[in-house]
N, C-alpha and C positions, 0 to 999 in steps of 0.2 A: 874470380868467379864465386868462390865460397862466400866472400864478403857481400857480393851482389845478391845472392840467394838469401842470405841472412837478413839483409835490408828489406828485401821484398816480403819475407815472412813476417817481419815486425810490422810493416805497413799493412799487410793483409789482416793481421791480428787486431791492429788499431781500428781498421775500418769495420771489422766484424763487431768489435766492442761498441762502436758508435751506433751501428745499425740496431744492435740488441737493445741499447739504451733508448733509442728513438721509438722502437716498437713497444717497449715497456711503458714509455710515457704515453704513447697513443692509446694503448690498451687501457691505462689508468684513466685517461681523459674520457674515453668512450664509456667506461664503466660509470664514472662519476656523472657524466652527462646523462646516461640512461637512468641513473638513480634519481637525479634532479628532476628529469622529465616526468618520471613516475610520481614523484612527490608533488610536483606542480599539478599533474592531472588529477590526483586525489583531492588536492586542495580546491581546485576549480570545481570538481564534481560536488564537493561539500558546500560550495558557495552558490550553486545554481538553484537556490530555493529562496523564498521570501516568507514573510510572516503568514501570508495567505495560505501557503502550502502547509506550514506547520499547523495552523488552525484547522485546516481541512482534515489532516490526518488525525489530530488529537480529538476532534469532535466526531469524525466518522467512525473511528474504532469502537467507542461505546455504543454508537448508533447501530452499527452492524451487530455488535454483541447482543443488543436487546432484540434485534430482529431474529437472531438465532435462538434466543431464549423463548421468544414467542412461538417460533416454529417448533421447537422441542416440546413446548407445552401442548400444542394442538396435536402433535404426532403421537403423544402418549395417551390420547383419549380414544375411546371407542365411539363408533357411529359417526365418524367424520367423513364428509363427502370426499370421494376419491380425487376429485380435482383440487380440493384444498390440500390434501395430503401431498399430491404431486407438486403443488406450488410451494409448500413448506420445505420439501426436500430440495427443490431447485434453489430456493433462497439460501439455504444452508450451504449448498455446494458452491454457490457463487460468492457468497460473502465471507466464508471462512478463509479462503486463500487471500482475499483482499485485506482482511485484518492483519494477516501475517506480513503482507507486503508493506502495509503502512507502518506497522511496528518496526520493521527493518529500516524504513526511511528515518523515523524518529531517532532510532539508535545511531544511525550514521550522522544525523544532524546534532546529536548530543542534547536532545530535549526529551523530557519525560512524556509518558502517555497520560491520558486523563481518564482515571477509573470511573466506571458508571456507579453512582451512588444513589440511594433513595432520594436524597435531597435534590439531585439533578433531574429527577423525574417528577417533580411536584407539579403535576398538571401538564397539559399539552403546551409545549413551547413552540417556537418557530421551526424547530428541527423535527417536529412530529413525534418526539419521544413520549412513551407511555408513562403515566403516573403509576405509583404503587397500587392505587385503587384499580386502575385499568388492568394491570397485570393480575391482580387478585380476581377481578371479574372474569378474565379469560380462564384462569385456573379453575374457577368454580363452575363455569358453564359446561354443558355437555351436548352431544349430538349436533342437531341442526343449529341450535343456539350458539354453540361454540364455533361452528363453521362460519356463521354469519359474523360473529363478533371478531374472529380472527381476521376475516377479510376487511371488515370496516376499520379495524385498528391498523392493519398493515397498509391499507390504502393511504391513511393519514401519515403513517410512518414513511412510506415511500415518497409522498409529496414533500415531506421535510428533507429527505435525502436529495431530492431533485433540486430544492432550493439551495442546499449546501453545495451540491455539485456545480450548479450554475454559477455560484459565487467564485468557486475555484477556477472554473473555465475563464471567467472574466478577469480575475485578479491574480491567479497563480502564476508561478514562473517555472517551477520544476516540471519538465516535460512529462515524465512518467505519471506524476500526480494529476496533471491536467488531462492526460489520456485516460486515466482511471475515472476521473470525474465525468468525462464525456461518455464513457461506457456505462457508468451508473445512471446518468440522466436518460440515456437512450433505453437501456434495459429495464429500468424501473418504471418508466412511462409505459412501456409495452405491458409490463406486469400489472400496472394499475388498470389499464384497459381490460385486460383479461380477467382480473379479479372483479371488476365492476360487472362484467358479463356473468360471471359465476354467481355473484351476489344477487343479481336480478332474477336468476333462475331458481334460487333456493326457496 
């Protein structure tokens, strides 16, 4: 009887050891699998963009930055039409967070931002960017003249953004960037219509 109990005890211990080892292996495999899955997901997310997405973000960031600079310039003046002040504040509120979002994308993709430089603003280009002279004219203007100039310049600026956004919608691959482009096209077209109405009444 004692020998039988001893044999049963040894067998139970062996079985327990085997089960523990199996559980340990399963846990290790699950952990490794989870880690691999997470790594693959991050890699896939980083690859879900193309050159059109990169170009859109790199060009739209300085474009937005200039719109904010234009808005700050007119907001610092006296005698500006209340509707123009409201428009400038709305532009800042909308485009500031978009700049941060696009900068985050570029960081994730491992590509640099494109700083806005005086050379890049040499005259109106297809993106509607203002030249240094344009910006100086806005800074020098006052009252109704400044309101009109801001609206005229911002309409052209918005038209450029719409062109850039339309290109992204057509050629982009990264869903959040395409979604932002759609929002820019819709929102800025509405603002163009509004600004044209204000301009006609000044």
